[in-house]
N, C-alpha and C positions, 0 to 999 in steps of 0.2 A: 759526215756522209748525210747523204738527204734519201730516207727511207720511201718506198712507193708502196703504199697501200692496195693489195689486190681490188680492184672494181667491185667483185662480188662481195667483200667483205663490207661494203660502204653501208650505212644502214638504210638509204633508200633504197637499193640495190638489194638486200636481204631483206626490206618490205614490201618490194615489188615480187621477189622469189615465193617469200611465204604469202603472201595474198592470191599468185597462180596454184601455188598448194593445196591450200585450202581451197579458190573456187578457180580452180582451169580455166570454164569457161568466159571468165571475168572478161568484160570488152577494156579495151587498149584506153579508151574514154574516160569510164573509173576509175583504173587505175591510175592513170595520167593526174587527176585529179588527188586522189591518196595521196598520191608519192610528195604532193607541191605542198599539201595539209601538214602532212608530216613531215619533209623539209622543214618549213617553219617554225613548226611546234617544235621540235628537236633544237631547235635554235633560240626561240624565246624561252624553253622550259631550264638553257643552261642558268638563267636571269630570275626569272621568273614564279618558278616552280609552278607550271598549270598542270600535270600531271604525275602521275608514279610512273606510269606506262610506259618508257621511252625505249625498252625494249623491242627491235624491232617484229620477231615473232610474235609476241602479246601483244604489239599494237595492231598489227593486221590481223588478229585472231576477236580480242577482246574490245577495240575501237572497230574496224572498219566491218569485218566481217557479221559480230555481232549485232550493228548497228542496220547492215543489208539485208539479213536475212528476212525480217518480218516486213521490210517493205514489197520484196517482191515478189510476196502474194496477195498486193493491192493493185486496182486500176491507179492509173497516174492520174494526180490531180492537178488544174490549173495554181493553185497557191499551196504550198506550206507553211506553218506556224512551227517552230523546233522551241518548246517554253525551257527556258531552265538549258540553255544551250552549252555554258562553259566553254570547251573546247570545241565547239563546232560541230559536236554528234549526239544527233544523226541526222543534224542538217543537211550536213557537208554528201552524207553518205545518199540523200535524197536529192539535190543536187547533180549529184553525180549520177543518179539510175534515171532519175528525169529531167533531162537539160532542157526540157522548154518550161518547165515549172518554176513559178514565183517563188523562191525560200526566205525566209523571215526568221535570221536567229535573233533569238528575244536571251538576255541575260542582263540582271541587275548589278554585276560587281564591272566593277570601272577598268579593274584589270583585264578581267576574262572578254568583255566589248575590245578594248585596245587589242588584243590581238586577234581577235575578228575582223575586225577593220583591217588589220593587218591581211589576213587569208582573203579576205574582199578585192582587196588591191592585188595580192599576187594571181586572184586567179581573172580580174577585170574581166569576172559577168555582171552584167547588168539585170541578170537574175537574183542575184543575190543581195539581200539588206541586211542589216543588222540595225538591231532597237534595242535602246540601253533603259532600263527600268524593269519595272517587276510588274509581271504575267496583268494581277490584279487592278493596275495602276493606269500603265499604257492604253490608249483608245484601241476597241475593238477594231483587228486585223481581218475579220468573215472570210477564213479562210476554208478550204477543202478538206485540207486535213491537218491536226494539229498533230507533232507530235511529240511526248515528255521519256525522256527518258536519264530524267536527274534523280534526286534522293528523293521525290518527296512523298509521305506518304500516302497509298494508294487510297485512302481514302476520302482526301483531296484533288488529285486530279479529274473528276468529270467537273466539280464547279471552275477549275485553272483553264480547264479545253472549253469549255461551253463559249465560256464570252467571247471567246474568238472565233469560232466557229460560222460560217453558211450556212444557211438551209440546205439538209443534205450531208452535212461535211459528217467528217467523222475525225473520231480521236483514235489514233493508237500509245500505247502506254508500254513503253518494256517495263515490266516488274521484275527481270531476271529469275532466280533461283525459287523465290515464294510466289505465291500468289491466291488470292481472296477466291472461295468459290463460285458460281459462278451465279449462284443465287446473291450471295452478296455482291456478286460486283452489278448487277442488274437493276439490284433493289439502289446504289449509291451512284448509277447512271439515271436512276428515273427518278431522284430530286434534281435532277437540273434540266428534266427533260430531255431527257434522248435513252436511245435503244439499244442494250447491252446485245452486242452480235455474238462475240465467240469471245473465249481466253485460248490463245493459240498454243500449244506447245513445242515446242525446235531443240532443237539438239547443234553445237557448238561441233565443227569437224575434229576428232580425237577424243571428243570431251564425252563424257557417260551423263554426269547430272543435267539436267529438264534445264531450260528455264522457257519464262509465258510473258506471249506479249498479248493486251487485252484490247479488244477495240471495241466503239461504242458509236452509232449515229446520232445527228441530231435533225428532227424528222419535220 
């Protein structure tokens, strides 16, 4: 006897439901990219152990919504570099939110780069590029916006970001629940000739813990 699984219980459909529950105004085009990415992530994760967050509800909130919320406060850039991209976030969120921007996903792990290349092939998006290497060793990319959501120590972030920023470019660092003081952030960014703009506080839907995203500008 063949058991039919209700469509609403399929992982990608549960992800869509969660995305729209957390962000009701999310454009269809953004949801489509997130769904394709998640479907591929689930498939790869069966054999490659890329992430622990595969539950659709948790993934919707902690992968996609968390990546997207700080981006929505920024002006659209022409180019974006996601350093330490891992499974592709927040770079994929930037690609979904700013479809005209050129997005570079940078990672030093061969396994993760293979996954990211499969994402690029699935999305068939010419604006998406995957770069294999350490951010300190690859050629400077000269982007308008550098994103860092990986688990680097925050004092390391300004130096990592600075060499890949164009003049007037900005860095957005996702810092999670802990963050430096604005004074310490200003001091760290000044060493790399960056001007600290602010440390933004935001909340994920349904969560009480405050999260932080720090920005800085290259003059």
